[in-house]
Structures are given as structure tokens and as C-alpha cells.
C-alpha positions in Angstrom: -21.5 -52.1 36.5 -24.4 -49.5 37.3 -25.8 -49.6 40.7 -29.4 -49.6 39.8 -31.8 -52.6 40.5 -35.4 -53.2 40.7 -36.4 -56.9 40.2 -39.1 -57.7 42.5 -39.3 -61.4 41.5 -37.4 -63.9 43.4 -34.9 -66.0 41.6 -35.5 -69.8 41.6 -32.0 -70.4 40.1 -28.8 -71.4 41.7 -27.1 -68.4 43.5 -23.9 -68.8 41.7 -22.8 -67.7 38.2 -19.7 -70.1 37.8 -19.6 -71.9 41.1 -19.2 -70.9 44.7 -15.2 -70.8 44.7 -14.9 -68.7 41.4 -17.9 -66.4 42.5 -16.6 -65.7 46.1 -13.0 -65.2 44.9 -13.6 -63.0 41.8 -17.0 -61.7 42.0 -17.4 -61.0 45.9 -13.8 -59.9 46.3 -12.7 -62.6 48.9 -9.8 -63.0 46.6 -8.7 -59.5 47.2 -9.3 -59.9 50.9 -6.7 -62.7 51.0 -4.2 -60.5 49.1 -4.8 -57.8 51.6 -4.2 -60.1 54.5 -1.0 -61.4 52.8 0.3 -57.9 52.5 -0.7 -57.1 56.2 1.5 -59.9 57.3 4.2 -59.4 54.9 4.3 -55.6 55.4 6.3 -53.1 53.5 9.0 -55.6 52.6 6.5 -57.7 50.6 5.1 -54.6 48.9 8.4 -53.3 47.8 9.4 -56.9 46.6 7.0 -56.8 43.7 9.1 -56.8 40.5 8.5 -53.8 38.4 7.7 -55.6 35.2 5.1 -57.7 36.9 2.8 -54.7 37.5 2.5 -53.7 33.8 2.4 -57.3 32.7 -0.7 -58.1 34.9 -2.3 -54.8 33.9 -2.3 -56.0 30.4 -3.4 -59.4 31.0 -5.9 -58.8 33.8 -6.9 -55.3 33.9 -6.9 -54.4 30.0 -9.5 -57.1 29.1 -12.2 -55.5 31.3 -12.0 -52.4 29.1 -12.2 -54.6 26.0 -15.4 -56.4 27.4 -17.0 -53.1 27.3 -15.9 -52.4 23.8 -17.3 -55.7 22.6 -20.5 -55.2 24.4 -21.2 -51.8 22.8 -19.5 -52.0 19.5 -19.2 -55.5 18.2 -22.9 -55.9 17.2 -24.8 -53.4 15.0 -28.0 -53.4 17.2 -25.9 -52.5 20.2 -24.1 -49.7 18.4 -27.6 -48.3 17.4 -29.0 -48.9 20.8 -26.3 -46.9 22.5 -25.5 -44.2 19.8 -25.6 -41.4 22.1 -22.7 -43.0 24.2 -21.0 -45.2 21.5 -20.6 -42.1 19.2 -21.3 -38.7 20.6 -20.0 -39.3 24.3 -17.0 -41.1 22.8 -16.2 -38.1 20.5 -16.6 -35.8 23.5 -13.9 -37.7 25.4 -11.7 -37.9 22.5 -11.9 -34.2 22.0 -11.2 -33.5 25.6 -8.3 -35.9 25.6 -6.7 -34.2 22.4 -7.1 -30.7 23.9 -5.7 -31.9 27.4 -2.5 -32.9 25.5 -1.8 -29.4 24.7 -3.6 -27.3 27.4 -2.3 -27.9 31.0 -5.3 -26.5 32.7 -7.7 -28.8 30.5 -5.3 -31.8 31.4 -5.5 -31.0 35.1 -9.3 -31.0 35.2 -9.6 -34.0 32.8 -7.4 -36.0 35.1 -9.1 -34.6 38.2 -12.6 -35.8 36.9 -11.1 -39.3 36.2 -9.6 -39.7 39.7 -12.9 -38.5 41.2 -15.3 -40.5 39.2 -13.1 -43.8 39.5 -14.2 -44.6 43.1 -17.8 -44.0 42.2 -17.6 -46.5 39.3 -15.9 -49.1 41.7 -18.6 -48.3 44.2 -21.6 -48.6 41.7 -20.2 -51.9 40.3 -19.9 -53.3 44.0 -23.5 -52.2 44.6 -24.8 -53.8 41.3 -23.0 -57.1 42.2 -24.4 -57.2 45.7 -28.0 -56.8 44.3 -27.2 -59.4 41.7 -26.2 -62.1 44.2 -29.0 -61.1 46.7 -31.6 -61.7 43.8 -30.0 -64.8 42.7 -30.0 -66.1 46.3 -33.8 -65.3 46.6 -33.4 -62.9 49.3 -36.4 -60.8 50.0 -35.1 -57.3 49.8 -37.3 -54.6 51.3 -37.2 -51.1 49.9 -35.7 -49.8 53.1 -32.9 -52.5 53.1 -32.1 -51.6 49.4 -32.0 -48.0 50.2 -29.7 -48.6 53.2 -27.3 -50.8 51.2 -27.2 -48.2 48.4 -26.6 -45.5 50.9 -23.6 -47.6 52.4 -21.8 -47.7 49.1 -22.6 -44.1 48.3 -21.3 -43.0 51.8 -18.2 -45.1 51.1 -17.7 -43.2 47.9 -18.3 -39.8 49.7 -15.6 -40.6 52.2 -13.1 -41.1 49.3 -14.5 -37.9 47.6 -14.0 -35.8 50.7 -10.5 -36.9 51.2 -9.5 -36.3 47.6 -10.9 -32.8 47.5 -10.1 -31.7 51.2 -6.9 -29.8 51.8 -4.7 -32.8 52.9 -1.6 -34.7 51.8 -3.5 -37.8 50.5 -2.7 -38.6 46.9 -4.8 -41.2 45.0 -4.0 -42.3 41.4 -6.4 -45.1 40.3 -4.3 -46.2 37.5 -3.7 -50.0 37.4 0.0 -49.1 36.7 2.0 -46.2 38.1 2.7 -44.0 35.0 4.8 -41.6 37.0 2.0 -39.1 36.7 3.3 -35.4 35.8 -0.3 -34.0 35.6 -1.2 -31.7 38.5 -4.8 -32.4 39.5 -7.3 -29.6 40.6 -8.9 -30.9 43.8 -11.8 -28.6 45.0 -9.7 -27.7 48.1 -12.4 -27.9 50.9 -11.2 -26.3 54.0 -9.8 -28.8 56.5 -12.4 -27.9 59.3 -15.3 -28.4 56.7 -13.6 -31.7 55.5 -13.2 -33.0 59.1 -16.9 -32.2 60.0 -18.2 -33.6 56.8 -16.1 -36.8 57.1 -17.5 -37.4 60.6 -21.1 -37.1 59.5 -20.5 -39.4 56.4 -18.5 -42.0 58.4 -21.6 -42.2 60.8 -23.9 -42.6 57.9 -21.8 -45.2 56.4 -21.6 -47.3 59.6 -25.3 -46.9 60.3 -26.4 -47.8 56.8 -24.2 -50.7 56.5 -25.2 -52.3 59.9 -28.8 -51.4 59.1 -28.9 -53.0 55.6 -27.4 -56.2 57.1 -29.8 -56.3 60.0 -32.8 -56.1 57.6 -31.5 -58.5 55.0 -30.6 -61.1 57.8 -34.3 -61.1 59.1 -35.2 -63.9 56.8 -32.9 -66.3 58.6 -30.8 -67.0 55.5 -27.5 -65.7 56.7 -25.5 -67.9 54.3 -27.0 -66.0 51.5 -25.6 -62.7 52.8 -22.0 -64.3 52.5 -21.4 -62.9 48.9 -22.6 -59.4 49.9 -20.6 -59.3 53.0 -17.5 -60.1 50.8 -18.5 -57.2 48.3 -19.0 -54.8 51.3 -15.7 -55.8 52.9 -13.8 -55.4 49.7 -15.4 -51.8 49.2 -14.2 -51.0 52.8 -10.7 -52.3 52.1 -10.4 -50.5 48.7 -11.8 -47.1 49.9 -13.3 -46.6 53.3 -10.4 -47.9 55.5 -7.3 -46.6 53.8 -8.8 -43.1 53.1 -10.2 -42.8 56.6 -7.1 -43.8 58.5 -4.8 -41.5 56.3 -7.2 -38.6 56.8 -7.5 -38.9 60.5 -3.8 -39.9 61.0 -4.7 -43.2 62.6 -1.9 -45.9 62.7 -3.3 -49.5 62.5 -0.1 -51.3 62.2 -1.2 -52.8 58.9 0.9 -51.7 56.0 -2.0 -51.6 53.4 -3.8 -49.0 55.5 -0.9 -47.1 57.0 1.4 -46.8 53.8 -0.6 -43.9 52.3 -2.2 -45.5 49.1 1.1 -46.4 47.4 0.8 -47.4 43.7 1.4 -51.2 44.6 -1.7 -51.4 46.6 -3.8 -49.1 44.4 -2.8 -51.6 41.5 -4.2 -54.6 43.3 -7.5 -52.8 44.0 -7.7 -52.0 40.2 -6.9 -55.7 39.4 -9.6 -56.9 41.8 -12.1 -54.4 40.2 -11.1 -55.5 36.8 -11.5 -59.1 37.5 -15.0 -58.7 39.1 -16.2 -56.9 36.0 -14.7 -59.5 33.7 -16.5 -62.2 35.7 -19.8 -60.7 35.3 -19.3 -59.7 31.5 -18.1 -63.2 30.7 -21.0 -64.8 32.3 -23.3 -62.5 30.4 -21.5 -63.2 27.0 -21.4 -66.9 27.7 -25.2 -66.8 28.1 -25.8 -65.0 25.1 -26.4 -66.3 21.5 -23.4 -66.6 19.3 -21.0 -67.6 22.3 -18.0 -69.3 20.7 -16.0 -70.3 23.8 -13.9 -68.7 26.5 -10.8 -68.6 24.3 -12.5 -66.6 21.7 -14.3 -64.2 23.8 -11.4 -63.6 26.5 -8.9 -63.3 23.3 -11.2 -60.6 21.9 -11.2 -58.8 25.3 -7.6 -58.8 25.6 -6.9 -57.7 22.0 -9.6 -54.8 22.3 -8.2 -53.6 25.7 -4.7 -53.8 24.4 -5.5 -51.6 21.2 -7.6 -49.1 23.1 -4.6 -48.5 25.5 -1.8 -48.7 22.9 -3.0 -46.8 20.0 -3.5 -43.3 21.6 0.0 -43.6 23.0 1.6 -44.2 19.6 -0.6 -41.7 17.8 0.1 -38.8 20.3 3.7 -39.6 21.1 6.3 -36.7 20.8 7.6 -38.2 17.5 4.1 -38.0 16.0 1.2 -35.7 16.9 1.8 -35.0 20.6 4.2 -33.3 22.9 4.1 -35.1 26.3 6.2 -38.5 26.5 4.4 -41.4 28.1 6.0 -41.1 31.5 5.4 -37.3 31.7 1.7 -37.2 31.3 0.7 -38.9 28.3 0.2 -42.2 30.0 -1.9 -40.6 32.6 -4.1 -38.8 30.1 -4.5 -42.0 28.1 -5.5 -43.7 31.4 -8.0 -40.9 32.0 -9.6 -41.0 28.5 -9.9 -44.7 28.4 -11.3 -45.0 31.8 -13.9 -42.0 31.4 -15.0 -43.7 28.1 -15.4 -47.0 30.1 -17.3 -45.3 32.9 -19.8 -43.7 30.4 -20.5 -46.9 28.5 -20.7 -48.9 31.6 -23.1 -46.7 33.1 -25.3 -46.9 29.9 -25.2 -50.7 29.3 -25.3 -52.3 32.7 -28.6 -51.8 34.6 -30.4 -54.6 36.3 -33.8 -53.1 35.8 -33.1 -53.7 32.0 -35.0 -57.0 31.2 -32.5 -58.2 29.0 -29.6 -57.7 31.4 -31.9 -59.1 34.3 -32.9 -62.3 32.3 -29.3 -63.2 32.2 -27.6 -62.1 35.3 -30.4 -62.8 37.6 -32.7 -65.4 36.0 -29.8 -67.2 34.1 -32.1 -67.3 31.0 -30.3 -67.3 27.7 -30.8 -64.4 25.1 -32.9 -65.3 22.2 -33.6 -63.8 18.7 -30.0 -62.4 18.1 -28.7 -64.6 15.4 -30.4 -62.8 12.5 -29.0 -59.4 13.5 -25.5 -60.5 14.2 -23.0 -59.1 11.8 -21.3 -61.6 9.6 -17.6 -62.2 9.8 -16.1 -60.6 6.8 -12.4 -60.4 6.1 -12.1 -56.6 7.3 -13.4 -57.7 10.7 -11.0 -60.6 10.9 -8.2 -58.3 9.7 -9.1 -55.8 12.5 -9.0 -58.4 15.1 -5.7 -59.8 13.8 -4.2 -56.3 14.1 -5.5 -56.0 17.6 -4.2 -59.5 18.5 -0.6 -58.2 17.2 -1.0 -55.1 19.4 -1.9 -57.3 22.4 1.2 -59.5 22.0 3.4 -56.4 21.6 1.9 -54.7 24.6 2.5 -57.8 26.8 6.2 -57.5 25.9 6.4 -53.8 26.5 6.5 -54.1 30.3 9.4 -56.6 30.3 11.3 -54.6 27.9 11.1 -51.4 30.0 11.4 -52.8 33.5 13.7 -56.0 33.0 15.5 -56.0 29.7 16.6 -52.4 29.5 17.9 -52.2 33.0 19.6 -55.6 32.6 21.4 -54.4 29.4 22.4 -51.1 31.2 23.9 -53.1 34.2 25.8 -55.4 32.0 27.2 -52.8 29.9 25.5 -53.9 26.8 24.7 -50.3 25.6 24.0 -51.1 21.8 21.3 -53.4 23.2 20.0 -50.8 25.4 19.9 -48.4 22.6 17.9 -50.9 20.4 15.5 -51.5 23.3 14.8 -47.9 23.6 14.3 -47.5 19.7 11.8 -50.4 19.8 9.9 -48.8 22.6 9.7 -45.5 20.8 7.7 -47.2 18.0 5.0 -47.8 20.5 5.1 -44.2 22.2 7.0 -45.6 25.2 10.4 -43.9 24.7 11.6 -42.3 27.9 13.7 -39.2 28.5 14.8 -40.6 31.8 16.1 -43.8 30.4 17.9 -42.0 27.6 19.5 -39.9 30.2 20.5 -43.1 32.2 22.0 -44.5 28.9 23.7 -41.1 28.3 25.3 -41.2 31.8 26.4 -44.8 31.4 28.1 -44.1 28.0 29.8 -41.1 29.3 31.1 -43.0 32.2 32.4 -45.7 29.7 34.4 -43.0 27.8 32.1 -42.6 24.9 31.1 -38.9 25.0 29.9 -38.6 21.4 27.2 -41.4 21.7 26.4 -40.1 25.2 25.7 -36.7 23.9 23.5 -38.1 21.2 21.4 -40.0 23.9 21.2 -36.8 25.9 19.9 -34.8 23.1 17.3 -37.4 22.3 16.3 -37.2 26.0 15.8 -33.4 25.3 13.7 -34.1 22.2 11.5 -36.1 24.2 11.3 -33.8 27.3 13.2 -30.5 27.3 14.2 -29.6 30.7 17.0 -27.7 32.6 18.3 -30.9 34.1 18.7 -32.6 30.6 20.6 -29.7 29.4 22.8 -29.9 32.5 23.6 -33.5 31.5 24.5 -32.4 28.0 26.7 -29.7 29.4 28.5 -32.2 31.7 29.3 -34.5 28.7 30.5 -31.6 26.7 32.8 -30.6 29.7 34.1 -34.1 29.8 35.7 -33.7 26.5 36.7 -30.0 27.2 34.2 -28.5 24.9 33.7 -25.6 27.0 31.8 -23.5 24.5 29.4 -26.3 24.0 28.8 -26.4 27.9 28.2 -22.7 27.7 25.8 -23.1 24.9 23.9 -25.8 26.9 23.7 -23.3 29.7 22.0 -20.7 27.5 19.5 -23.3 26.0 18.7 -24.5 29.5 18.0 -21.0 30.8 15.6 -20.3 28.1 13.4 -23.1 29.6 13.2 -21.5 33.1 12.9 -23.6 36.2 15.4 -24.3 38.9 16.0 -28.0 38.7 19.6 -28.3 37.5 20.0 -24.6 37.1 22.9 -24.5 39.5 24.6 -27.3 38.0 24.3 -25.6 34.5 25.5 -22.2 35.9 28.6 -24.0 37.4 29.6 -25.5 34.1 28.9 -22.2 32.3 31.1 -20.1 34.7 33.8 -22.7 34.5 33.7 -22.6 30.6 34.0 -18.8 30.6 36.8 -19.0 33.0 38.5 -21.5 30.9 38.2 -19.6 27.8 39.6 -16.4 29.6 36.2 -14.6 29.6 35.6 -13.8 33.3 33.3 -10.9 32.7 30.9 -13.4 31.1 31.4 -15.6 34.1 30.4 -12.7 36.3 27.2 -12.3 34.2 26.3 -16.0 34.7 26.9 -15.5 38.5 24.7 -12.2 38.6 22.0 -14.0 36.7 22.0 -17.0 39.0 21.9 -15.2 42.1 18.7 -13.8 41.1 17.2 -17.4 41.2 15.9 -19.1 44.4 18.5 -21.9 44.5 19.7 -24.0 47.4 22.8 -22.6 49.3 24.8 -25.6 48.1 24.5 -24.3 44.6 25.8 -20.8 45.5 28.7 -22.5 47.4 29.7 -24.5 44.2 29.6 -21.4 42.2 31.9 -19.7 44.8 34.2 -22.6 44.5 34.5 -22.2 40.7 35.4 -18.6 41.2 38.0 -19.5 43.8 39.6 -22.2 41.6 39.8 -19.4 39.0 41.5 -17.1 41.5 38.6 -14.8 41.3 38.4 -14.1 45.0 35.9 -11.2 44.9 33.3 -13.4 43.3 34.3 -16.4 45.6 33.6 -14.3 48.6 30.3 -13.1 47.2 29.3 -16.7 46.3 29.9 -18.0 49.9 28.3 -15.0 51.4 25.2 -15.6 49.3 25.3 -19.3 50.2 25.3 -18.5 53.9 22.6 -16.0 53.5 20.3 -18.8 51.9 21.4 -21.5 54.2 23.1 -20.1 57.4 23.8 -23.8 58.6 26.0 -24.6 55.4 29.2 -24.8 57.6 31.4 -25.9 54.7 30.6 -22.5 52.9 31.4 -20.8 56.3 34.8 -22.8 56.4 35.7 -21.9 52.9 34.9 -18.2 53.3 36.8 -18.1 56.6 39.9 -19.5 54.8 39.9 -16.9 52.1 39.3 -14.0 54.4 42.2 -15.3 56.6 44.8 -16.0 53.8 44.0 -13.9 50.7 47.0 -11.9 49.5 44.6 -9.1 48.6 44.7 -6.9 51.6 41.6 -5.1 50.9 39.8 -8.4 51.0 41.4 -9.8 54.1 39.2 -9.8 57.3 40.8 -11.9 60.1 38.1 -11.0 62.7 35.2 -12.2 60.4 37.2 -15.4 59.4 37.6 -16.2 63.0 33.8 -15.9 63.8 32.9 -18.0 60.6 35.6 -20.7 61.5 34.4 -20.9 65.0 30.8 -21.3 64.1 31.9 -23.9 61.5 33.8 -26.0 64.1 30.9 -25.6 66.5 28.4 -27.2 64.0 30.4 -30.3 63.6 30.6 -33.1 66.3 33.4 -34.3 66.4 35.1 -31.3 65.0 36.2 -31.5 61.3 39.8 -31.6 61.1 40.0 -29.3 58.1 37.7 -26.8 60.0 40.0 -26.9 62.9 42.9 -26.0 60.5 40.9 -23.1 59.2 40.4 -21.8 62.7 44.0 -22.0 63.7 44.8 -20.2 60.4 42.3 -17.5 61.3 43.5 -17.1 64.8 47.0 -16.6 63.5 45.8 -14.1 60.9 44.3 -12.2 63.8 47.5 -12.2 65.7 45.9 -14.6 68.3 48.8 -17.0 68.1 48.3 -18.6 71.5 44.9 -19.8 70.3 46.3 -20.7 67.0 48.7 -23.1 68.6 46.2 -24.5 71.0 43.8 -25.2 68.1 46.5 -26.9 66.0 47.4 -28.9 68.9 43.8 -30.0 69.3 43.6 -30.9 65.6 47.0 -33.0 65.9 45.5 -34.9 68.9 42.3 -35.5 67.2 44.0 -36.7 63.9 46.2 -39.1 65.8 43.1 -40.5 67.7 41.4 -41.1 64.4 44.6 -42.5 62.8 44.5 -40.0 60.0 48.0 -39.7 58.9 47.4 -36.9 56.2 45.5 -34.7 58.9 48.2 -35.3 61.4 50.9 -34.4 59.0 49.1 -31.1 58.1 48.5 -30.3 61.8 52.2 -30.7 62.7 53.1 -28.4 59.7 50.6 -25.8 60.9 51.8 -26.2 64.5 55.3 -25.7 63.6 54.6 -22.7 61.5 52.5 -21.1 64.3 55.1 -21.7 66.9 57.8 -20.3 64.7 55.7 -17.3 64.3 55.1 -16.9 68.0 58.9 -17.3 68.5 59.7 -14.6 66.2 57.2 -12.3 67.7 58.7 -13.2 71.2 62.3 -12.5 70.1 61.1 -9.2 68.5 59.5 -8.2 71.7 62.6 -8.9 73.7 64.8 -6.8 71.5 62.4 -4.0 71.6 63.0 -1.1 74.2 60.6 -1.4 77.0 58.2 1.8 76.8 57.8 1.8 80.5 61.4 2.1 81.5 63.3 5.4 81.4 65.3 6.1 78.4 69.2 5.4 79.0 71.3 8.4 79.6 73.2 9.4 76.3 77.0 9.2 76.6 78.8 12.5 76.0 
């Protein structure tokens, strides 16, 4: 609701729209304050206990209708469509064009989403200011120009605090979606320097506090403090939605209250969005009820629900990857739909809700009924009825989408009903809600269940929705499970065309193994050389080294472990494996006992208590370096530790190693005793 107000006349009507309880809970935000207190007491466990399907369900039932209320207000009647043609036609077309372009241009998508994120708190703040002015006027409070300016400054400063946090170089992330769509759109914050942001935040925070206190001091001069209760609720709600959580996060303050300290998780942003939507619905329903042509709550709220569901659902169907779009819903399409629907809503809202408009003021402030509208109302022809029927069907379907996604599908997957899981995903695809992630989950489950053919079918469907290196890696794993080595190799090359590093190590591992299994080590070497040019984790290179070692390709195994340690010097498992190879390889040119000892000693030092396998490697390295005494002592240490742990396997291995080292030491000792002493004189020859 727009934040303008200018009615000088004092209202002689009751201060409430629907009654004190409903007005305070929904219109003034005291209901949200109660929710905030509940989460403050329950903390993170209560926040995390919210069932996943409840969030989208409440979004449809409680948040969606407030968009529908705007659609009805602007488009249902011909006179309104004509009066607001600039916004109902041309601004709508602009938003639609930007939405379509954003689907195909990542830069436009980023700015489109950023404008939405930035405008959203301004829209909330403007509505709160408008509601505050409405309640003050209805209560007959004498509002001086200075008090009005201070109250407006309070809400504006609250928004500016949010704006500065969003656009300053900080870690705060804010997504005003009423439901977490797993946004994959990278926003474009303005990136104010932190020093500037801190200075501006301090100034704006002082202005916020001073203007809020000043406004209430002036408004309370008349002695009617009770009339300020509704406004106090709205101001407190504004603070809990934006001022406090953004401020404590920016300054790093810990309050001990999870709703403030948790860093704006989706679960709390969702409840703010629900509070805002109910407040909007509260006002618009009263306005509609007071207008001519009112046909009851069921008809009006049903239309709001249907219109809201349609405006949210149809773009996702039309621009799904199976039709006109490229992005799947959970990889940006949902976020862009949210941006488009909300920006359209913000524009229309700013045009149609102004308290200085006599028609609006007559109803919201003076409680008068709208007159003279019957003759211009459009008649109810069958096309309109058919349209509303279609929207109603969409609403029913959309209500069911959340439980299907977040309850029915996971339940089918857990219980092993894979046919049902597949059918649910097919049904979701009709409404633009198919998911590459869920297809991958189903593919993994089918692979574990021993059905690689269907698993690959699901994995390939996942790739249709969202091509990625990780998805091709899943395909390669499935193909490897049925020893389709060429298929795994093909998956590697397909994934490599996409670029990126997520899953690249796993793909390279499978491709190398495939080439070794098909007797093409030279091609395995090519994969290795391509991979070491990437910036992968040390673990990935260690795995590639293990593949080469298993194929008895010792030179490349050594290169892989060396590269792993160069990337991650603390990867002690790679150091241990490299030490073993350098100490035991049969290729004399590759043996390096001294380096093996250094690597093995470091690996043992990095584990506490020492790893038994690492101790065995160290003992073997000592023996290879002809340091037999240290080899024996290290093996004895390993045996004692294995016995202490009750590890029979390790104890048996330690005994075998100890016996071998002692035998070697004994053989060396016997050889030394039988060898002439170089320091003694050579015995005299016999003639």
C-alpha cells in the first residue's frame, strides 16, 4: 500500500475495520510479533522443525491471494483498467519483456532479481506507513505535519538500513521470496565499501531512532495513548522484519534470539512475507467489502486465491525447459517468476492505493460505501466464468504441488516405490516443476536397487533439465556399474564440454579407469594431463593417482600423488600412499627410500593417535632405506598399538612385518660376521 496520506478531516467512525482482535493481529502486526516471540523461545530447533511442504502450502493459501487482490482491483472492472492503463498495460508489458529477456540473459536476470530484492523492503515499508496513517486517521488522532514527516522518516530510515546492508560488501543475504526457491540467480549488489556502509548505517540508525521517538512523542501529546497501540504494533513489526535483523547481522551483534542471530534464513523471511500478505489482504478485503457489487467473503477470497495461483503458475508452465524456457524452476526460473510477479505487484500497488485519493479515503478512513458503480460493472458472461473456473482449477493444482514435491516424492523414494516417484515427477513436469535434483535422487536410488537402465534414463532426464558436470558424473557412475566403460568415457567428454569443476574429478576418475580397462593407457594419460590443468581439490588428484596405481601405472600414480600434495600439503593419506610406492616399487629408477621416509614420517606425525597403516608404511620405508633398527622399533610400536586397540587385522600385519624386518636384520648381521674385518691385518698366506 502506498505510503502517501493527506486527509485533514478527523474520522468520526470506529477505529477498527473488522474489530480490535482481527485488526491488531493482521493489520497491525501483533500476530507476527507473537510468532517472533514463539521462535525466540523455541530457537533453532523450532525453526528447523517446520515441515518442508507447509511452507509452499501456506504460500499458496496465504501469500498468493494478496497478489490476486491486486489483479482483481486493477483488471476485473473496465473502469479500473481504463483508469490505470499506464500501469495495467504498458508497465505490465515492460515487466513481461524484462522477465522473458532475463530467462535467456544472465546479466539481465541478475539485475532483474536485484531490483526485486531491493524494492521489496521499500514496498513492505510503504504499506506499513500507509496502514499506520489509516489507523491514526480512523482513531481521530490529530496528526501535525511534523509528526507525519517524522513517522514517514522512521519507515524510510528502516528501509535505508536494509538497503545499505544489501548493497554493502558484507555476507548478508536476503531473498524476500515467500518460499525458498533455491535461487541460482547471482544478484548484482552495488557493492558499497564497508567503511562507507558502516558510516552511513550509523547515521541512518540515529535518524531512525530519533524520528521514531519524535513521532510518538508528538502523536501522544493529545493524551490518547490507546489510539497509538495499532501504530506501535506496525512500527514494531517493521523493526522485527527489517531494522533489527539487518542491523544485528551487519554489526555482528549477538542477541541470543534465533530470529535475529540466524542471519535471515528462509524460514524467517517466509513468515515476514506471510505477515505482509495477510496485512495487505486485510485492507483490500475491507475495501472490496465496502464497494458495490460485494458478493461475500467466499466469492472474493476465492477469486483472490485463483488469480494469485494463476499468475504464479502459468509463467512457470510456459517457460519451463520442456516448452519455451531453459532454466528449471529450482535453478532460477522460480526466482525470476517471483521477481516478475512481485515487481508487477509493486508497480500496480503504488498506483492504486493512495490515501489522498478520495475514493480510497472514503472507504478506508471514513468507512463510506462506494456508490455509482453498478452501471459500469462488466456483466458475467460465460467467457469470464470459464476463465475463473480455469483459474480455480490451477489453484487446486498448485495447492497440491507442494505436498507432492516435499512429502509424496520423498516418501515414495524412502519406501522404494520408484514407479510412483517417477509418476509424481512426471506430473510435476506438466506444471513446470520437474527437478534435475529429484531426477538424480531417483537415478541413484534405482542404481542402488540394481536397475541401471532406468537409472540412466532418469539421469539423462536430469541432464535435459539442467546440464551439468555433476549430472554427467552420475551418468558415468551408472554406466560403470554395468561395465559400460566406453559409455563412461563418453560421459566424461560430454561433461568436459560444459566446463566447470563440480564433479570434474569424479568424471576424470571414471574416464581414466575406462581407458585402463580397455587397454588404452595413452588416452588415460591424456585425461590425467587435462585434469591437472584444472583447479581441483587435492582429494581429486589423489583419487586419479589411485586409479593409475591400481592399473600398475606407477609413473602416473607418483605424479598424481605429488600433484595432490602440491595442492593440499596436509593430505596425509596421499603422502602415505606415495611413500609406500617410493619404498616398494619394483622399478628401480622410481625407488626413492629417503623421500619415502620423509613422507611417511610426516603422515604419522599428522595423525594422533598414529594410523596403523601409516606406521606400517613408515616401517617399510625405514627398511627400504636400510634403517632396520628403526623399522623394527616402528613395527613393534604398530603391534603394541594394534593390540591396545584390539585390531586383530592390524596386529597380524604388524607381526608379519616385524618378523620380516627381524629376519632381514638377522641376515645382514650374519653376513657382517662372515665378512673379513677391514680393520684387521690380512692373514698370512700359507706357502
